Backbone as CSV, one residue per row, in Angstrom:
resi,resn,N_x,N_y,N_z,CA_x,CA_y,CA_z,C_x,C_y,C_z
1,ALA,42.598,-58.231,13.365,41.921,-59.510,13.578,41.050,-59.540,14.693
2,ARG,41.362,-58.994,15.833,40.602,-59.032,17.051,39.479,-58.074,16.856
3,GLU,39.661,-56.950,16.088,38.575,-56.052,15.800,37.468,-56.590,14.898
4,LEU,37.957,-57.493,13.888,36.978,-57.999,13.066,36.269,-59.140,13.888
5,CYS,36.781,-59.776,14.671,36.132,-60.696,15.407,35.099,-60.107,16.340
6,ALA,35.405,-58.941,16.963,34.362,-58.124,17.823,33.285,-57.828,17.024
7,VAL,33.609,-57.270,15.802,32.559,-56.688,15.019,31.568,-57.892,14.532
8,ASP,32.152,-59.012,14.229,31.394,-59.970,13.821,30.464,-60.507,14.952
9,ILE,30.913,-60.602,16.151,30.096,-60.961,17.195,29.138,-60.113,17.257
10,CYS,29.228,-58.751,17.151,28.287,-57.684,17.414,27.100,-57.801,16.255
11,LEU,27.534,-58.135,15.049,26.763,-58.345,13.922,26.155,-59.615,13.621
12,SER,26.415,-60.466,14.526,26.010,-62.014,14.295,24.411,-62.239,13.983
13,GLY,23.582,-61.431,14.561,22.220,-61.492,14.303,21.736,-60.698,12.915
14,SER,22.529,-60.188,12.291,22.170,-59.413,11.055,22.644,-60.116,9.858
15,GLY,21.819,-60.040,8.818,22.106,-60.564,7.448,23.036,-59.743,6.697
16,HIS,23.449,-60.305,5.509,24.616,-59.687,4.952,24.071,-58.344,4.254
17,GLU,22.884,-58.177,3.849,22.309,-56.838,3.474,22.512,-55.823,4.603
18,GLU,21.892,-56.219,5.637,22.092,-55.341,6.824,23.496,-54.977,7.036
19,ARG,24.398,-55.835,7.046,25.721,-55.642,7.415,26.334,-54.554,6.240
20,GLN,26.047,-54.883,5.001,26.565,-54.035,3.840,25.900,-52.623,4.251
21,ALA,24.646,-52.369,4.599,24.111,-51.106,4.658,24.775,-50.460,5.885
22,TRP,25.081,-51.034,6.887,25.663,-50.588,8.085,27.134,-50.188,7.672
23,TRP,27.859,-50.871,6.942,29.307,-50.472,6.476,29.182,-49.187,5.589
24,GLU,28.265,-49.300,4.668,28.088,-47.996,3.783,27.823,-46.777,4.684
25,GLN,27.160,-46.924,5.739,26.829,-45.830,6.545,28.138,-45.320,7.348
26,VAL,28.815,-46.266,7.551,30.137,-45.938,8.458,31.140,-45.333,7.472
27,ARG,31.270,-45.798,6.286,32.158,-45.298,5.252,31.693,-43.766,4.890
28,ARG,30.480,-43.567,4.857,29.997,-42.137,4.513,30.335,-41.106,5.485
29,CYS,30.775,-41.556,6.740,31.066,-40.767,7.864,32.618,-40.306,7.696
30,ARG,33.318,-40.965,6.854,34.760,-40.713,6.777,34.822,-39.273,5.772
31,ARG,35.944,-38.550,6.160,36.008,-37.298,5.557,36.709,-37.572,4.146
32,ARG,37.707,-38.482,4.140,38.359,-38.819,2.729,37.465,-39.740,1.971
33,PRO,37.647,-39.523,0.601,36.999,-40.383,-0.252,37.440,-41.896,-0.120
34,GLN,36.300,-42.662,-0.344,36.486,-44.348,-0.192,36.577,-44.814,-1.434
35,ALA,37.844,-44.783,-2.087,37.737,-45.373,-3.389,38.062,-46.846,-3.514
36,ARG,38.574,-47.446,-2.490,38.949,-48.959,-2.494,37.695,-49.749,-2.459
37,PRO,37.650,-50.597,-3.320,36.524,-51.621,-3.287,36.446,-52.471,-2.165
38,ILE,35.267,-52.716,-1.712,35.028,-53.594,-0.456,35.754,-54.847,-0.517
39,PRO,35.852,-55.688,-1.611,36.507,-56.832,-1.529,38.086,-56.844,-1.134
40,THR,38.673,-55.540,-1.181,40.089,-55.376,-0.961,40.199,-54.896,0.372
41,LEU,39.142,-54.811,1.218,39.248,-54.403,2.596,39.225,-55.551,3.494
42,PRO,39.993,-55.401,4.769,39.933,-56.592,5.602,38.494,-56.905,6.276
43,VAL,37.700,-55.846,6.168,36.237,-56.040,6.666,35.363,-56.746,5.696
44,ALA,35.859,-57.159,4.509,35.148,-57.792,3.438,34.686,-59.049,3.836
45,ALA,35.390,-59.879,4.714,34.881,-61.019,5.301,33.586,-60.989,6.116
46,LEU,33.184,-59.892,6.578,32.061,-59.626,7.350,31.015,-59.240,6.343
47,LEU,31.192,-58.763,5.327,30.172,-58.002,4.454,29.802,-58.793,3.156
48,ILE,30.716,-59.757,2.923,30.212,-60.551,1.548,29.690,-61.886,1.986
49,PRO,28.558,-62.331,1.264,27.870,-63.553,1.562,28.966,-64.703,1.253
50,PRO,28.742,-65.611,2.103,29.604,-66.851,2.035,29.689,-67.436,0.712
51,ASP,28.654,-67.492,-0.037,28.693,-68.106,-1.378,29.408,-67.480,-2.400
52,ILE,29.700,-66.170,-2.155,30.572,-65.467,-3.307,31.933,-64.911,-2.586
53,ARG,32.186,-65.484,-1.379,33.426,-64.924,-0.726,34.679,-65.308,-1.382
54,HIS,34.744,-66.637,-1.932,35.813,-67.050,-2.689,36.217,-66.150,-4.004
55,LYS,35.164,-65.858,-4.650,35.241,-64.937,-5.843,35.820,-63.658,-5.270
56,ALA,35.359,-63.142,-4.357,35.670,-61.720,-3.835,37.176,-61.821,-3.433
57,ARG,37.712,-62.830,-2.820,39.005,-63.029,-2.395,39.888,-62.986,-3.704
58,MET,39.392,-63.718,-4.733,40.221,-63.820,-5.895,40.291,-62.511,-6.553
59,ASP,39.135,-61.696,-6.657,39.110,-60.305,-7.211,40.016,-59.391,-6.441
60,SER,40.084,-59.590,-5.092,40.938,-58.803,-4.414,42.326,-59.067,-4.687
61,ALA,42.829,-60.244,-4.925,44.139,-60.618,-5.129,44.621,-60.018,-6.552
62,VAL,43.653,-60.119,-7.418,43.971,-59.606,-8.753,44.081,-58.166,-8.819
63,ALA,43.307,-57.397,-8.068,43.309,-56.013,-7.953,44.587,-55.613,-7.256
64,LYS,45.046,-56.257,-6.315,46.361,-56.007,-5.632,47.413,-55.995,-6.543
65,VAL,47.400,-57.306,-7.299,48.458,-57.346,-8.496,48.496,-56.297,-9.438
66,LYS,47.390,-55.953,-9.815,47.245,-54.926,-10.906,47.805,-53.520,-10.401
67,ALA,47.406,-53.262,-9.108,47.864,-51.951,-8.549,49.409,-51.934,-8.354
68,THR,49.863,-53.223,-7.951,51.457,-53.101,-7.804,52.090,-53.112,-9.076
69,LEU,51.591,-53.688,-10.303,52.226,-53.623,-11.476,52.074,-52.094,-11.986
70,ARG,50.910,-51.621,-11.799,50.778,-50.115,-12.127,51.696,-49.093,-11.405
71,ARG,51.978,-49.438,-10.074,52.782,-48.625,-9.232,54.245,-48.830,-9.951
72,ARG,54.653,-49.931,-10.299,56.165,-50.299,-10.596,56.239,-49.854,-12.308
73,GLY,55.076,-49.613,-12.836,55.199,-49.289,-14.171,55.375,-50.603,-15.126
74,MET,54.906,-51.634,-14.702,55.267,-52.944,-15.388,53.904,-53.321,-16.096
75,THR,54.008,-54.175,-17.113,52.833,-54.960,-17.604,53.018,-56.299,-17.161
76,ALA,51.922,-57.083,-17.388,51.930,-58.573,-17.101,52.746,-59.347,-17.897
77,ARG,53.005,-58.942,-19.127,54.147,-59.588,-19.990,55.509,-59.448,-19.550
78,GLN,55.717,-58.157,-18.886,57.101,-57.941,-18.425,57.084,-58.846,-16.977
79,LEU,56.155,-58.927,-16.240,56.272,-59.887,-15.018,56.522,-61.182,-15.316
80,PHE,55.891,-61.816,-16.350,56.162,-63.171,-16.694,57.168,-63.358,-17.582
81,GLY,57.852,-62.386,-17.929,59.087,-62.404,-18.832,58.871,-62.755,-20.302
82,GLU,57.550,-62.543,-20.780,57.394,-62.647,-22.139,57.954,-61.677,-23.114
83,ARG,58.269,-61.897,-24.168,58.659,-60.799,-25.019,57.548,-60.155,-25.878
84,ALA,57.442,-58.919,-25.937,56.341,-58.264,-26.693,56.324,-58.257,-27.972
């Protein structure tokens, strides 16, 4: 959280498009492939425009639930106790 606040202060004069471009440059410097979508990352609050931030949070939550279900080998029906 502190790191995000520090980055937010440093990027306060830039728009969301500039922040997105900056983040993509940072991600390209990493050696490992970056497969996680931006809305699932903690830095998403800095990169996503305020008008679509709520949808991004919802998409992130859905992606986390899907990943957990996949990891546990479950379906949504099994999770909610419905019979197939």
